[in-house]
C-alpha positions in Angstrom: 22.2 -22.2 -5.4 19.8 -22.4 -7.9 17.1 -20.4 -6.4 19.5 -17.7 -6.2 20.1 -17.7 -9.9 16.9 -18.0 -10.6 16.0 -15.0 -8.4 18.9 -12.9 -10.3 17.3 -13.9 -13.6 13.6 -12.7 -12.4 15.3 -9.4 -11.2 16.9 -8.9 -14.6 13.5 -9.7 -16.2 11.9 -7.2 -14.1 14.2 -4.5 -14.7 14.3 -4.9 -18.5 10.6 -4.7 -18.4 10.2 -1.7 -16.5 13.4 0.1 -18.4 12.1 3.6 -19.6 8.8 3.5 -17.4 8.3 5.9 -15.1 6.5 5.5 -11.3 3.7 7.6 -12.8 3.0 4.9 -15.2 2.2 2.7 -12.2 0.4 5.4 -9.8 -3.2 5.7 -9.1 -3.6 9.9 -9.2 -6.4 10.0 -7.1 -6.0 7.0 -4.5 -9.0 5.8 -2.3 -8.0 6.8 0.9 -9.5 5.9 4.6 -9.6 8.1 7.9 -7.8 6.9 11.0 -10.7 6.3 12.9 -12.7 4.0 10.8 -13.9 0.6 12.1 -12.4 -2.7 10.3 -16.4 -3.4 9.9 -17.0 -0.2 8.1 -13.5 -0.2 6.4 -14.2 -3.7 4.7 -17.9 -2.9 4.1 -17.8 0.5 2.5 -14.0 0.4 1.1 -12.7 -3.1 0.4 -15.8 -4.7 -0.8 -16.7 -1.5 -3.0 -13.1 -0.8 -4.1 -11.2 -4.5 -4.2 -7.8 -3.0 -3.5 -5.5 -5.0 -1.2 -4.0 -1.6 0.5 -5.7 1.8 1.5 -3.3 5.1 2.5 -4.9 6.1 6.1 -5.3 9.7 5.8 -5.9 12.9 8.0 -6.0 16.6 7.3 -4.7 15.6 3.6 -1.6 14.2 5.6 -0.8 10.9 4.8 -0.5 8.7 8.0 0.5 5.3 6.8 -1.8 2.2 5.5 -3.7 -0.1 6.0 -4.3 -3.6 4.2 -6.0 -6.8 3.7 -3.5 -8.7 5.5 -4.2 -6.5 8.6 -7.6 -7.0 8.4 -7.3 -11.0 8.5 -5.3 -10.6 11.5 -8.1 -9.4 13.8 -11.2 -12.0 14.5 -14.5 -11.1 12.7 -16.4 -10.7 15.9 -14.1 -7.9 16.7 -14.4 -5.9 13.7 -17.2 -3.5 15.0 -15.0 -2.6 18.1 -11.4 -2.3 16.9 -10.5 0.6 15.0 -8.0 1.4 12.2 -6.9 4.4 14.6 -3.4 3.6 16.1 0.1 4.9 16.1 1.2 5.3 12.8 4.8 6.2 13.7 6.1 4.4 10.9 4.3 7.0 8.4 6.1 7.3 5.3 8.9 9.8 5.3 10.7 11.4 2.4 13.3 8.7 2.0 10.7 6.2 1.2 8.7 8.2 -1.1 8.9 7.9 -4.9 8.1 10.9 -6.9 6.1 10.4 -10.4 9.2 11.5 -12.1 11.4 9.1 -11.0 12.5 5.7 -13.1 10.4 2.6 -12.2 13.8 1.0 -12.1 15.1 3.5 -9.8 12.5 2.9 -7.0 13.5 -0.7 -6.8 
């Protein structure tokens, strides 16, 4: 019961702090993207160590196919990084219903 009350209170605090802010206030307008056929070794060396982001959009021909994250990289044994590529089925690519526009209020996207 106490944890539910704490979660509800934290939600209230977050909504109050975001009130009046737009999604564009938090967006990166020129995100660092990665190609779908990059090896994990190259992804880490050329993107993760250089840019220090936890997630990267995967883009091909200016179309977002999905994203890859540090958590996904950690799930692959390091000795396989040169063999395994990020090219995979991105059937779960972002759809319009899950995409926020920069004009939306930040609380609307929660």
